[in-house]
Legacy VTK file of the C-alpha trace (Angstrom):
# vtk DataFile Version 3.0
C-alpha trace
ASCII
DATASET POLYDATA
POINTS 167 float
87.816 84.260 37.501
88.764 83.915 33.852
91.037 80.957 34.630
88.139 79.141 36.271
86.056 79.583 33.117
88.888 78.203 30.999
89.161 75.197 33.317
85.461 74.483 32.901
85.840 74.552 29.118
88.674 72.022 29.172
86.657 69.734 31.433
83.700 69.812 29.033
86.019 69.198 26.094
87.230 65.937 27.674
83.704 64.542 28.240
82.648 62.035 25.613
79.620 59.890 24.919
79.165 56.571 23.146
76.643 56.323 20.305
75.586 53.176 18.436
75.213 53.478 14.659
73.298 50.950 12.577
75.143 49.564 9.544
74.621 46.929 6.889
75.231 43.501 8.433
78.748 42.282 7.745
79.997 45.748 6.709
80.872 47.014 10.194
84.629 46.845 9.584
84.374 48.668 6.260
82.256 51.431 7.785
84.721 51.805 10.661
87.638 52.099 8.221
85.792 54.682 6.110
84.998 56.760 9.214
88.638 56.530 10.281
89.820 57.748 6.863
87.308 60.624 6.944
88.412 61.685 10.444
92.112 61.545 9.483
91.533 63.546 6.306
89.574 66.183 8.263
92.580 66.639 10.578
95.007 67.271 7.714
92.720 69.409 5.557
91.923 72.992 6.392
88.206 72.258 6.746
86.165 71.486 9.817
87.673 68.914 12.156
85.628 65.816 12.993
86.314 64.770 16.586
85.855 61.003 16.849
87.886 59.622 19.759
87.212 55.900 19.237
85.442 53.522 16.864
84.356 50.164 18.307
83.138 47.200 16.262
81.628 44.859 18.897
82.475 41.248 18.017
79.166 39.683 19.033
76.785 42.295 17.617
76.143 42.308 13.888
75.040 45.488 12.146
76.221 48.068 14.701
79.330 50.135 15.397
79.920 52.371 18.398
81.494 55.818 18.153
82.993 57.764 21.047
82.398 61.458 20.375
81.922 64.660 22.386
78.380 65.240 21.053
75.736 63.770 18.770
76.327 66.179 15.880
79.877 64.778 15.503
78.344 61.359 14.814
76.296 62.787 11.956
79.325 64.610 10.543
81.418 61.434 10.728
78.887 59.183 8.944
77.677 61.716 6.385
77.739 60.195 2.848
79.124 56.818 3.987
77.612 54.009 1.962
76.726 51.242 4.444
75.330 53.390 7.275
71.656 52.511 7.834
69.984 55.484 9.418
70.638 57.718 12.353
72.316 57.099 15.682
70.475 54.313 17.476
71.095 55.959 20.836
73.601 56.526 23.591
75.408 53.518 25.069
76.734 53.500 28.630
80.316 52.509 29.358
79.074 49.572 31.463
77.034 48.226 28.527
80.099 48.506 26.283
82.204 46.642 28.817
79.669 43.781 28.874
79.738 43.619 25.050
83.522 43.444 24.888
84.121 41.053 27.793
84.740 37.562 26.376
82.462 34.773 27.589
84.305 31.531 28.422
83.382 28.801 25.929
82.547 26.358 28.719
79.670 28.631 29.825
78.010 28.230 26.407
78.274 24.427 26.322
75.443 22.151 27.477
74.957 18.389 27.493
73.498 16.854 24.297
74.818 19.823 22.274
76.417 19.044 18.906
79.955 20.430 18.673
82.893 20.402 16.308
86.435 19.782 17.526
88.593 22.625 16.184
92.003 21.712 17.639
94.051 18.718 18.686
94.387 15.283 17.065
90.610 14.943 16.531
90.283 18.270 14.695
87.398 18.362 12.219
85.306 15.645 13.904
81.810 16.284 15.190
80.269 14.901 18.303
77.660 15.179 21.017
78.549 16.399 24.512
78.085 13.632 27.088
79.394 15.390 30.210
81.038 18.647 31.243
83.646 18.999 34.003
83.623 22.744 34.705
86.300 22.564 37.419
88.839 20.969 35.053
87.523 22.810 31.948
87.128 19.473 30.126
84.280 18.032 28.096
83.530 14.389 27.207
82.355 14.119 23.607
80.817 11.095 21.834
82.139 11.159 18.262
79.236 10.891 15.798
81.324 10.069 12.730
83.029 6.934 14.129
81.917 3.393 13.231
81.897 2.275 16.863
80.989 4.266 20.010
83.948 6.436 20.959
83.973 8.897 23.852
86.895 11.282 24.183
87.696 13.967 26.745
89.020 17.236 25.334
89.633 20.732 26.734
86.634 23.049 26.327
88.706 25.492 24.227
89.002 22.803 21.518
85.237 22.853 20.844
82.972 25.038 18.732
79.226 24.747 19.381
77.193 23.929 16.273
73.632 23.467 17.491
71.499 22.391 20.431
69.914 18.949 20.165
LINES 1 168
167 0 1 2 3 4 5 6 7 8 9 10 11 12 13 14 15 16 17 18 19 20 21 22 23 24 25 26 27 28 29 30 31 32 33 34 35 36 37 38 39 40 41 42 43 44 45 46 47 48 49 50 51 52 53 54 55 56 57 58 59 60 61 62 63 64 65 66 67 68 69 70 71 72 73 74 75 76 77 78 79 80 81 82 83 84 85 86 87 88 89 90 91 92 93 94 95 96 97 98 99 100 101 102 103 104 105 106 107 108 109 110 111 112 113 114 115 116 117 118 119 120 121 122 123 124 125 126 127 128 129 130 131 132 133 134 135 136 137 138 139 140 141 142 143 144 145 146 147 148 149 150 151 152 153 154 155 156 157 158 159 160 161 162 163 164 165 166
């Protein structure tokens, strides 16, 4: 019976939760590095160990980091006295929500006709234009160059474009 109790303890030890922490916008990377240094120093020092399994800085979300920890009190220990942390844990995040945040969205899904874009690769790099048509099957976009002296339409791969604004 004692071995069963030990097995239950190891199962609970492996369970983790994800918590979102609010930070100063643009300082997510710095906060993540400071938490990492604090966790590493707690492992080597004789003091209390801080158990943070993962630190995620979601690319599309400004002002938040996500910590994977066994319990909420570990979050507070990890962010104690760190400069750019803005308040308490915003709440638990499910693994499915995290997966949606980290899954990259194809650029062609963001593009719409009449949108102003900048060409970021290829021979026309640096030029701006307006999208005339989108061929989703071939992943190509026809762009009317705004900066040319005469009307010029070019077809470029969707990966070569960066959306600037909707017109």
